[in-house]
N, C-alpha and C positions, 0 to 999 in steps of 0.2 A: 502494504499499500503507496502510494506517496504522499511522500511527510507534507503535512497545509503548510503554504506559499503567507511572508507577512511585505509590506515594502514598509521601511522604516524610513526619514529620511531622516538628514543631516547629521549624520551617523559619522561626521570626523572627531568631535569629541562627545564630554558631558553624556545629556539626558541618550539621544541616538546610539551614543556606540557602547553605553551600558546596555545597553535595549537591544541589539543588534546583538549584543553576544549571550547577553543571558537566555534570550528566545532562543537562536541553536542551541546552547547548550538542551533546552527543554525539548528539542525536534523538531522544531519548527525549521522549515527553510523559510534565511531572512534576504533579502534582497536588499542592501543598504545602498542609498547614498551618499554624497556629495560632487563638491563642487570642484575638489581642484585633483591633480591626477597622484598629486603626491599620498593625498586622503586616497583615493581607490587605494592605492599600491599598500594602503597600509590595512586597509583593512580584507582587500586577500589576501595576503602574506599568515592573517590572522584566521584565513579558512573562511569566510567571507565574501557569498560573491556580490558583485558592487557594479552599482550604475551611475553612469554621470546624470545630475541632476538643478539646473540653477533655475530655481522659484521663480526669479527676475525673469527668465528669457519663456517664454512660449514656446520656440520651436525646441530648445530640451527638452519645457516637460515634455512634448508631446512624441519628443522621441521619447524617453522616460517607462512613460503607458506604453509608448508600442514595447520595443523592448520587455517591459516587466511583465508581458500581456505574452509575447512571444515565449518568455523563458519558461513562462507557467502554460502554457496550453490555456489559455484562456481561464481559468480558474484559478482565484485569488481570492483567498482566503479573509484576509485582511488586511489595511494601512493605518500605519498611523504617521501621520502627519506634523511631525517635529521641527524639521530646520524653522532656524528667524533667527531676527538679533532682535532688541532695541534702542533704540536712537531718541537718547538722553537728550534734552530742550525748553527753554521753553516756550510756552506757546505763542509769543509775540517774536519768539526770534527761527519758531521752523518755516523754512521757506518750501517757497509749492513742491520742490529738484527734493526735498529733503522723505517729507509726506507721500509722496506719493515711491519709492523707495520703500518706504516702511511699506505700503497695503502690496506693492508689489511681492515682497516675498513674506509678508507674518498672513497676507489675506488674496488678494487675487490669485495666486498662484497655485495658493492648498486649495484652492476653489476649481479652479482648470486641474489639476489632476485627479481630483477628485473625483467631477462630469469624463472624466475620461475612459475611469477605471470603471466607472459605479455601476456601467451595461454589463461591462462582465457578472458583477453582481446581481444583479438582475437574471441574467441568464443564467446563471447555478440555482439565485430563492433562495442563499447565503453568502451571509456577510459582513465584517461590522469593520468597520470608521472608523477609529478613533483619530483626537483631536488636540494635541498638546495646545495648551491654553493656558491659565498663569492668573495668578489673584488678584494681578492688574484686568482681568477682564470681568470682573465683577464690584471692586471699589475700586476709583482711579484716586496716584499720589500725583502729588506735586510732582512737576518739571522732567515726566513722563508719556506729554499728553498724545504722543504721534506713537506709542508703545500702545497706550491705554486702549486711544482710536483701535488699534490694530486689533487686539482681541478683544474688543466686549462687539466690534462688529463679528466677529469668529463667532463669541458666546451665540449671536440671532441666528445668523444664517445655518451653524451647527442643529438649536436650536430648534428650528425650524422643518431641515432635513430629517430631523428626528421623528416628527413630527408627521412627516411626508408618507416618508419610508415605515412608519407601522403599518405594520399584515407581511411586511415581504417580506420575512427571514432578517432583514438586513439591519444591526442594531447600530447605533450609531451611541459614543460617548465621548465625553468632553475631561480632561482630566487637566485640572489646574495645581497645578507649583503654585509654594511658595518661593523663599533662600530655595536657590540647591546648588551645591555645588561643581561647580563649571566653568566654561572658561566665557558665558556672555557676560561677564562684566566685565574683562578680558577688550569684548566687539564690540562692549556698547562705550567703552573708554575709546575708542579708536573716531567709532562715528559721529562720537559727541566732536573731535578734532579738526572729521574731518568732514562734519555736514555742516556745523553750526558758526556762524563771524565770533564764535564768543566773545574775543579780543576787543571785536568794535562795539560789544553793548553796551546800553545804560546799567546791565548788570552783569557786568565780570570781572566784579568784585562774588560775586556769587555764584558766576562759571569758575572761580580758583580755585575756592573751595570746595565746587560742589567734585573739580577733576581729579584734587589732594584728595579725598575719600576716595572716588574711585581710585586712585591709584593706588592707597595703602590697602583697600580690597582688596583689587586684583595681585597683587605680589609683583614682580620682577616677572615673574613668564607664565605663561600660561598654568591654568590647570594638568596637573595630568591625567590622562587614560587612565580609566578606572575601570580593573572586570567588578561585578557585580558585588563578588566575595571582596575585592578589594575596599570597592566602594563602604558597605556593611560595616566590617574592619578597620573606618576613619572615622566614620562616623561616632562612632562609641554606642555605650546609649551613655545614661543619666539626660541631665541636665540638655548639656550641649544640643539634641534631635530635636531641642522645641524647637527654636529659627533654623539651624539651617541644617538639612536632612544631604543623604547624596543620592548618586543617582539612581543607588538599584533603589529606591519609596519609590519613582514611579514605575519603576519597572515593572513594580510589586503589583502596580493601579493596571498599567498593561496588561500582565496577564490574568488579572483578574475580568479584563474586558476583551477580551478575545478568549479566553475559554472557559468563562460562566456560561450555564445555565440560562442568566440570567441578568448580562451585565449593567452595571449602571448604570444610567444616563451622567450623573459627575461623579467629579474620582479627588476630594478638596485632596492632599495632599500638605504636611507639613500644619504647626497650629496656629501662622499666619493664617493662612488658608482660614482652615476649621474658622479661628474667632472671625477675622470678616465677615464670610459670609454669614454665619451667626449676628456679627453684629449690622452691617447690612439693613437683614430682613428683622433686626427687635427694636435698634434705635433708635428714637424718634426724630429726624429730617433736618434738623438744625443741632441739633446734637454728634450728631452720622457724621454733617460737616467739620463742627468744630474740630473734630478727634485728626478726621483726616488732615488738616489745615496743622496742626502739629506735626506735620509727620518733613514740617520744613526744614 
């Protein structure tokens, strides 16, 4: 019997890499994507099938979908949309180009890939579509307007897709991580420096403080690749996991979303996300806004 197949995007590091390794360990046929040739080579060196995908390039998306369907004989059990980046910056300093880039990579590309693979799931009468969203798809945080907007849009589209696919045999889930140990902060820092004219902003002092904090959080080198076992070991136990977990926490949710007979519509990862969802539901609007303003 052929193993079930899953396409996981954004596997050059962090959540994508750990999930690709973990799902392969569980006997899944994993097709993992990355943008750079060296990252594709790295994945293949770990025994994982790899395909090139750039969410910002429609031709790349079409080619990836065609390749995946050819490799799987038109039968894909699961799609995990994961590849994304965060664009920091005050809303007043966001250029239209920076905002479009954020949505191309975090939203439009995901929709394009999903709709290209969905017909195969329709034909087989089953499938799992899992979106890696964020706590910032539940609540907004200052200085992250572009990322907030892309994840709020993703949540709305995912909710609608779930309703429309009810009874089709295709289940749709949203995984909503909070702070996860990865290279996300490293890439966000690069995006801020590349796409925000922070030196000429009237908020220059704020940006200098933000950049210093991001540099301290990102460290001098990107976070290393973590297998599921390494991720769990590094996280450890006790109070540390309350805030920042390793990518294996997302893998646990992905396993349930793909293998359970009753996958959940939402998987909230880290106490940060769980508390944010609870607060958004229970707190009066003015109290919630005041609480989020304290995140400055």
